[in-house]
C-alpha positions as CSV (number, residue, x, y, z in Angstrom):
1,M,-25.9,-27.0,-6.7
2,D,-25.9,-25.3,-10.1
3,D,-25.8,-21.6,-9.1
4,L,-22.8,-21.0,-6.8
5,S,-23.2,-17.2,-6.8
6,N,-25.1,-17.2,-3.5
7,A,-24.2,-20.7,-2.3
8,Y,-22.3,-19.8,0.9
9,P,-23.2,-17.3,3.6
10,T,-19.7,-15.8,3.7
11,H,-21.2,-12.8,5.5
12,D,-21.9,-14.9,8.5
13,P,-18.9,-15.1,10.9
14,E,-20.1,-18.3,12.4
15,W,-20.1,-20.0,9.0
16,V,-16.6,-18.7,8.3
17,R,-15.4,-20.1,11.7
18,D,-17.0,-23.5,10.9
19,M,-15.4,-23.7,7.5
20,H,-12.0,-22.7,8.9
21,A,-12.3,-25.4,11.5
22,D,-13.7,-28.2,9.3
23,H,-12.2,-27.6,5.8
24,Y,-9.1,-25.3,6.0
25,L,-5.7,-26.6,7.0
26,Q,-3.9,-24.0,9.1
27,S,-0.1,-24.0,9.0
28,W,2.0,-25.2,11.9
29,S,-1.1,-25.9,13.9
30,K,-3.4,-28.6,15.2
31,Q,-6.6,-28.3,13.2
32,G,-10.1,-27.4,14.3
33,S,-9.6,-23.9,15.7
34,R,-12.3,-21.3,15.4
35,P,-10.5,-18.0,14.9
36,R,-11.5,-14.4,15.1
37,V,-12.9,-13.4,11.7
38,I,-11.1,-10.4,10.4
39,T,-13.2,-8.2,8.2
40,G,-11.0,-5.2,7.4
41,A,-7.7,-3.4,8.1
42,Q,-6.1,0.0,7.6
43,G,-2.7,1.3,8.4
44,S,-1.5,-0.2,11.7
45,W,-4.9,-1.5,12.6
46,F,-7.2,-4.4,11.7
47,W,-10.7,-5.3,13.0
48,D,-12.9,-8.3,13.4
49,S,-16.5,-9.2,12.7
50,D,-17.6,-7.7,16.0
51,G,-16.0,-4.4,15.1
52,K,-13.2,-4.8,17.7
53,R,-10.0,-3.1,16.6
54,Y,-6.5,-4.4,17.1
55,L,-3.2,-2.6,16.9
56,D,-0.9,-4.7,14.8
57,F,2.4,-4.7,16.7
58,Q,3.5,-7.8,14.8
59,S,2.9,-6.6,11.2
60,Q,1.1,-9.9,10.8
61,L,3.9,-12.3,10.0
62,V,6.5,-9.4,10.1
63,N,5.6,-8.7,6.5
64,A,3.1,-5.8,6.5
65,N,6.0,-3.3,6.6
66,L,3.9,-0.5,5.1
67,G,0.8,-1.5,7.2
68,H,-2.5,-2.6,5.8
69,Q,-4.2,-1.4,2.6
70,H,-1.5,1.1,1.5
71,P,-3.2,2.9,-1.4
72,K,-0.1,3.0,-3.7
73,I,0.4,-0.7,-3.6
74,I,-3.3,-1.5,-4.1
75,Q,-3.5,0.9,-7.1
76,A,-0.4,-0.7,-8.6
77,I,-2.0,-4.2,-8.4
78,K,-5.2,-2.9,-9.9
79,D,-3.4,-1.1,-12.8
80,Q,-1.3,-4.2,-13.5
81,A,-4.3,-6.5,-13.5
82,D,-5.9,-4.3,-16.1
83,K,-2.7,-4.3,-18.2
84,L,-1.3,-7.9,-17.9
85,C,-2.0,-10.4,-15.2
86,Y,0.5,-13.1,-16.3
87,I,3.3,-13.8,-18.7
88,S,5.9,-16.5,-18.8
89,P,9.1,-15.9,-16.8
90,A,11.1,-16.2,-20.0
91,M,9.3,-13.3,-21.7
92,G,10.0,-9.7,-21.1
93,S,7.8,-7.7,-18.8
94,D,8.3,-4.0,-18.1
95,V,7.3,-4.2,-14.4
96,R,9.6,-7.3,-13.9
97,S,12.5,-5.5,-15.4
98,E,11.8,-2.4,-13.4
99,L,11.8,-4.4,-10.1
100,A,15.1,-6.1,-11.1
101,A,16.6,-2.6,-11.8
102,I,15.4,-1.3,-8.4
103,M,16.9,-4.3,-6.6
104,N,20.2,-3.6,-8.3
105,E,19.9,0.0,-6.8
106,I,19.1,-0.9,-3.2
107,T,21.1,-4.1,-2.6
108,P,24.8,-3.9,-1.6
109,D,27.1,-2.8,-4.4
110,N,28.3,-6.3,-5.3
111,I,24.7,-7.7,-5.7
112,T,23.5,-7.1,-9.3
113,S,20.8,-9.5,-10.4
114,T,17.7,-11.1,-8.9
115,F,15.5,-14.2,-9.3
116,F,12.0,-13.6,-8.2
117,T,10.2,-16.3,-6.3
118,T,6.8,-16.7,-4.5
119,G,8.3,-16.3,-1.0
120,G,11.2,-16.8,1.4
121,S,11.2,-20.6,1.4
122,A,11.6,-20.7,-2.4
123,A,14.2,-18.0,-2.3
124,N,16.3,-20.0,0.2
125,E,15.8,-23.2,-1.7
126,T,17.2,-21.6,-4.8
127,A,20.0,-19.9,-3.0
128,I,21.4,-23.2,-1.6
129,R,21.0,-24.9,-5.0
130,V,22.9,-22.1,-6.7
131,A,25.6,-22.2,-4.0
132,R,26.2,-25.9,-4.4
133,H,26.1,-25.6,-8.2
134,Y,28.5,-22.7,-8.2
135,T,31.1,-24.1,-5.8
136,G,30.8,-27.8,-6.6
137,R,30.6,-28.5,-2.9
138,T,27.7,-29.9,-0.9
139,K,27.7,-28.8,2.8
140,I,25.8,-25.8,4.1
141,I,26.5,-24.3,7.5
142,A,23.4,-22.9,9.3
143,R,22.7,-21.7,12.8
144,Y,20.6,-23.3,15.6
145,R,18.4,-20.2,16.3
146,S,17.2,-19.8,12.7
147,Y,14.2,-20.1,10.5
148,H,14.7,-20.4,6.7
149,G,11.3,-21.7,5.5
150,A,8.9,-24.7,5.5
151,T,9.9,-26.4,2.3
152,G,12.2,-29.5,2.4
153,G,15.6,-27.9,1.9
154,A,14.7,-24.6,3.8
155,L,13.3,-26.6,6.7
156,S,16.5,-28.7,6.9
157,L,18.5,-25.4,7.2
158,T,16.2,-24.3,9.9
159,G,17.1,-24.7,13.6
160,D,13.7,-23.6,14.9
161,P,12.0,-26.4,16.8
162,R,9.4,-26.7,14.1
163,H,11.8,-28.7,12.1
164,H,11.2,-31.6,14.5
165,L,7.6,-31.8,13.3
166,T,8.5,-33.4,10.0
167,R,11.4,-35.0,8.2
168,A,13.9,-32.1,7.7
169,D,16.7,-34.4,6.5
170,M,18.3,-32.8,3.5
171,P,21.9,-34.1,3.7
172,G,24.9,-31.9,4.2
173,I,23.7,-29.5,6.9
174,V,26.1,-28.5,9.6
175,R,25.1,-26.5,12.6
176,M,26.9,-23.6,14.2
177,L,26.1,-21.7,17.5
178,D,24.6,-18.2,17.5
179,P,26.0,-14.9,18.6
180,Y,23.5,-14.7,21.4
181,V,25.2,-12.0,23.6
182,Y,22.7,-12.1,26.4
183,R,23.3,-15.9,26.8
184,L,26.8,-16.7,25.7
185,P,28.1,-20.3,25.7
186,T,29.0,-21.8,29.0
187,G,32.0,-20.3,30.6
188,H,31.9,-17.0,28.7
189,T,30.8,-13.6,30.0
190,D,32.7,-11.3,27.6
191,P,31.6,-11.3,23.9
192,A,35.0,-10.0,22.9
193,K,36.6,-13.1,24.3
194,C,33.9,-15.6,23.1
195,P,34.7,-17.3,19.8
196,V,31.1,-17.9,19.1
197,A,30.2,-14.2,19.5
198,Q,33.2,-13.2,17.4
199,G,32.0,-15.4,14.6
200,G,35.1,-16.2,12.6
201,P,36.9,-18.2,15.3
202,H,33.9,-20.5,15.8
203,L,33.4,-21.0,12.1
204,E,37.2,-21.8,11.7
205,E,36.9,-24.5,14.3
206,L,33.9,-26.1,12.5
207,L,35.7,-25.9,9.2
208,M,38.7,-27.7,10.7
209,Y,36.4,-30.7,11.5
210,E,34.3,-30.5,8.3
211,N,37.0,-29.7,5.8
212,P,36.4,-26.3,4.2
213,N,36.7,-27.7,0.7
214,T,33.4,-29.5,1.2
215,V,31.4,-26.4,2.4
216,A,29.5,-24.5,-0.2
217,A,28.0,-21.8,1.9
218,V,27.1,-20.3,5.3
219,I,23.5,-19.2,5.5
220,L,22.4,-16.9,8.4
221,E,19.9,-14.3,9.3
222,P,22.0,-11.1,9.9
223,I,19.6,-10.4,12.8
224,V,17.8,-13.5,14.0
225,G,14.0,-13.0,13.6
226,T,11.5,-15.6,14.7
227,N,13.9,-17.2,17.1
228,G,14.4,-14.3,19.4
229,I,15.5,-11.1,17.6
230,I,19.2,-11.7,18.3
231,V,21.4,-8.8,17.1
232,P,25.1,-9.8,16.6
233,P,27.9,-7.9,18.3
234,E,30.0,-5.5,16.3
235,G,32.5,-7.3,14.0
236,Y,30.6,-10.6,14.0
237,L,29.3,-10.5,10.4
238,Q,32.6,-9.0,9.1
239,S,34.5,-11.9,10.8
240,I,32.1,-14.5,9.2
241,K,32.5,-12.9,5.8
242,A,36.3,-12.8,6.0
243,T,36.4,-16.5,7.0
244,C,34.1,-17.4,4.1
245,E,36.3,-15.5,1.7
246,K,39.4,-17.3,3.1
247,Y,38.1,-20.7,2.1
248,G,36.0,-19.8,-1.0
249,I,32.8,-20.3,0.8
250,L,29.7,-18.3,-0.2
251,L,27.9,-16.2,2.4
252,I,24.1,-16.2,2.1
253,A,22.2,-13.5,4.0
254,D,18.6,-14.5,4.7
255,E,16.9,-11.1,4.9
256,V,13.4,-12.5,4.4
257,M,12.3,-10.9,7.7
258,A,15.0,-8.3,8.3
259,G,15.0,-6.8,4.8
260,F,13.2,-3.8,3.2
261,G,13.5,-1.3,5.9
262,R,12.6,-3.5,8.9
263,T,15.9,-2.5,10.7
264,G,15.9,1.1,9.4
265,K,18.2,0.1,6.4
266,W,17.2,-1.5,3.1
267,F,18.9,-4.7,4.4
268,A,20.3,-5.6,7.8
269,V,23.8,-6.3,6.5
270,D,24.0,-2.6,5.6
271,H,24.4,-1.8,9.3
272,W,27.8,-3.5,9.2
273,G,28.8,-2.8,5.6
274,V,29.0,-6.5,4.8
275,Q,28.5,-7.7,1.2
276,P,27.1,-11.3,1.0
277,D,27.4,-13.3,-2.1
278,I,23.6,-14.0,-2.1
279,I,20.8,-12.2,-0.4
280,T,17.3,-13.8,0.0
281,S,14.3,-11.7,0.9
282,A,10.5,-11.7,0.8
283,K,7.8,-10.4,3.3
284,G,8.5,-6.6,3.4
285,I,9.3,-6.3,-0.3
286,N,5.6,-5.6,-0.9
287,S,4.1,-5.9,2.6
288,G,2.8,-9.3,1.7
289,Y,0.0,-8.0,-0.5
290,V,0.9,-10.6,-3.2
291,P,3.3,-13.6,-2.8
292,L,6.8,-12.4,-3.7
293,G,10.3,-13.3,-2.8
294,T,13.8,-12.7,-4.1
295,M,17.2,-14.4,-4.5
296,S,19.8,-11.8,-5.5
297,V,23.4,-12.7,-6.4
298,S,26.7,-11.1,-6.9
299,T,28.2,-10.0,-10.2
300,E,30.5,-13.0,-10.1
301,I,27.7,-15.5,-9.8
302,H,25.6,-13.7,-12.3
303,D,28.5,-13.8,-14.8
304,W,28.9,-17.5,-14.2
305,L,25.2,-18.0,-14.8
306,R,25.6,-16.5,-18.3
307,D,27.3,-19.8,-19.3
308,T,25.6,-22.1,-16.8
309,P,21.8,-22.5,-16.5
310,L,20.1,-21.3,-13.3
311,P,19.3,-24.6,-11.4
312,G,15.7,-23.8,-10.6
313,G,12.5,-22.2,-11.7
314,L,8.9,-21.5,-10.9
315,T,5.8,-21.0,-13.0
316,Y,5.1,-17.9,-11.1
317,A,8.7,-16.5,-11.0
318,G,8.5,-12.8,-11.6
319,H,4.7,-12.7,-11.6
320,P,3.6,-9.4,-13.0
321,L,1.1,-8.6,-10.3
322,A,3.7,-9.4,-7.6
323,C,6.4,-7.4,-9.3
324,A,4.0,-4.4,-9.7
325,S,3.3,-4.5,-6.0
326,G,7.0,-4.7,-5.2
327,V,7.8,-1.7,-7.4
328,A,5.0,0.3,-5.8
329,A,6.0,-0.6,-2.2
330,I,9.7,0.3,-2.7
331,R,8.9,3.5,-4.4
332,A,6.4,4.4,-1.7
333,M,9.1,3.7,0.9
334,Q,11.5,6.0,-0.9
335,E,8.9,8.8,-1.4
336,E,7.6,8.6,2.2
337,D,11.1,8.4,3.8
338,T,10.1,5.2,5.5
339,L,13.6,4.1,6.5
340,A,14.2,7.3,8.4
341,H,10.8,7.0,10.1
342,A,11.4,3.4,11.1
343,T,14.8,4.4,12.5
344,A,13.3,7.2,14.6
345,M,10.3,5.2,15.8
346,G,12.6,2.3,16.7
347,E,14.7,4.6,18.9
348,T,11.5,5.8,20.5
349,L,10.3,2.3,21.1
350,R,13.5,1.1,22.7
351,T,13.6,4.2,24.9
352,E,10.1,3.4,26.1
353,L,11.0,-0.2,26.6
354,H,13.9,0.8,28.9
355,R,11.5,3.0,30.8
356,L,9.2,0.0,31.2
357,A,12.2,-2.1,32.4
358,E,12.5,0.3,35.4
359,K,9.1,-0.9,36.7
360,H,8.9,-4.4,35.3
361,P,11.5,-6.8,36.8
362,C,10.5,-9.5,34.3
363,I,12.4,-7.6,31.5
364,G,15.8,-9.1,31.3
365,D,17.0,-7.8,27.9
366,I,16.0,-5.3,25.3
367,R,17.4,-5.6,21.8
368,G,16.8,-4.6,18.2
369,K,17.4,-2.2,15.4
370,G,14.8,-0.1,13.7
371,M,11.3,-1.7,14.0
372,F,12.8,-5.1,14.6
373,N,12.8,-5.5,18.4
374,G,12.4,-8.0,21.2
375,I,12.2,-8.1,25.0
376,E,13.5,-11.2,26.8
377,L,11.6,-12.0,29.9
378,V,13.1,-13.6,32.9
379,K,12.2,-14.8,36.4
380,N,15.3,-13.3,37.9
381,R,17.5,-10.6,36.3
382,D,20.6,-11.7,38.3
383,T,20.5,-15.4,37.3
384,R,18.8,-14.6,33.9
385,E,16.5,-17.6,34.4
386,P,14.0,-17.6,31.5
387,L,10.4,-16.8,32.3
388,V,9.5,-20.0,30.4
389,P,11.8,-22.8,29.1
390,F,13.1,-22.9,25.6
391,A,10.3,-23.8,23.1
392,A,7.9,-24.2,25.9
393,K,4.4,-25.6,25.1
394,G,1.2,-26.1,27.0
395,D,1.3,-25.4,30.7
396,A,5.0,-24.6,30.6
397,A,4.3,-21.6,28.3
398,K,1.3,-20.4,30.3
399,P,2.7,-17.0,31.4
400,M,3.6,-16.1,27.7
401,N,0.2,-17.4,26.5
402,D,-1.6,-15.5,29.2
403,M,0.2,-12.3,28.1
404,M,-0.7,-12.8,24.4
405,G,-4.3,-13.4,25.3
406,Y,-4.5,-10.4,27.6
407,A,-2.9,-8.1,25.0
408,M,-5.2,-9.3,22.2
409,N,-8.3,-8.9,24.4
410,N,-7.1,-5.4,25.0
411,G,-6.6,-4.6,21.4
412,L,-2.9,-5.3,20.9
413,Y,-1.6,-8.0,18.6
414,L,1.7,-9.5,19.8
415,S,3.7,-12.7,19.2
416,F,6.5,-14.5,21.1
417,F,9.1,-17.3,20.8
418,S,10.0,-19.1,24.0
419,N,10.5,-16.2,26.5
420,V,11.0,-13.4,24.0
421,I,8.1,-11.0,22.9
422,R,8.7,-9.7,19.4
423,L,7.8,-6.1,18.8
424,T,7.7,-5.5,15.0
425,P,5.0,-2.8,14.2
426,P,4.6,-1.4,10.7
427,L,7.5,0.8,9.7
428,N,5.2,3.7,9.1
429,I,3.3,3.5,12.4
430,S,2.4,6.9,13.9
431,Q,3.9,7.9,17.2
432,E,0.4,8.1,18.7
433,D,-0.3,4.4,17.7
434,L,3.2,3.4,18.9
435,M,2.5,4.9,22.4
436,T,-0.9,3.2,22.5
437,G,0.8,-0.1,22.0
438,I,3.4,0.6,24.6
439,E,0.6,1.5,27.1
440,I,-1.1,-1.8,26.6
441,L,2.2,-3.7,26.7
442,D,2.9,-2.0,30.0
443,R,-0.2,-3.5,31.5
444,T,0.5,-6.9,29.8
445,L,3.9,-7.2,31.5
446,E,2.3,-7.2,34.9
447,I,1.3,-10.8,34.3
448,A,5.0,-11.8,33.9
449,D,6.0,-9.8,36.9
450,K,4.0,-12.2,39.1
451,D,6.5,-15.0,38.3
452,C,9.6,-12.9,39.1
453,N,11.7,-13.3,42.2
């Protein structure tokens, strides 16, 4: 076919579904699905080829922090495309330098320089490489309830059950338990007396067995994202940081999901005043409009890198179009006071969730900060028996799947992990849209109530 200008009927939703099923490989999925065809989006809403509208209570993959089609980000991408689409990472770029300067402004005081990547996986890969290079040690301690990315090293760090789907076997990974206050380790009921929930004591015990002189870094999500929206108790992160400092171990904060206002702060660590040695981020930095991630390091590491080459690189590191979108998104958040709005809407959301808990016995726990929230569903509040088993699939996950289907059919896009529904709307969602989502969620939870006793 010589003329491809009109070769494919892209306007036909059936054709789009056929091509998706037959020629597109969908991540983390069995192939052959025929999805809804999305034809547009605006703000907190998107719609399909039938004109049906959906309220995005998930911010897609928890990355559309400023919602869909934000005009300032779109304009910045257009303007940059007209000016300069690409230049080598080794050459100077005004927009790249501007984003680096902004990152220096908004990260914790000790973090001063940034390597720009194409996403969170690449950011975490680079972070562990830098940590090993800087310390001369090999082991990395990571938690069970975690997701750090889909590339080889990042997936090895990941505790999420998806790492069982492939060989996630980078050597040197040591697991630690999570500060999961709602489900403390066996025998514990008080977080203040539980070494795992306290952080440092649990890490100290692991280091006794592993030899701290072999451990390069501890990597953790300050607030667990995909694996259940787990907020640590007060003092946890400070205790982890103090233990790392005691043994010369770097602390890497994976803020890929929690960063850029998702929790009501620029970064989740800001809630506890903790200064990691390395921060990784992506997703909300530009609401996902162009692939972009960051690995930001402390002044000490940056100074060391003046004499030692950075052990990594990407053709598209600091891509001008991506950097332009990042600058525009962060400036928009500053101009529109997005962090304050996310904090206020998060408080409203959790208030409404507690109201729903009074009528829905399936709600066992409500947790979160800002617009980063989860509700854990149970069969019995007294025993805390989960509504579905951990990492349930197929028939075992039917109540959760039924709820997701009902919500979607009624115009609300949600997601879940095991027995936890994640509630992560755009940070700039209106109160009217927030209440619309809560009303549909209210009806959705009636499905789970049927399995309560």
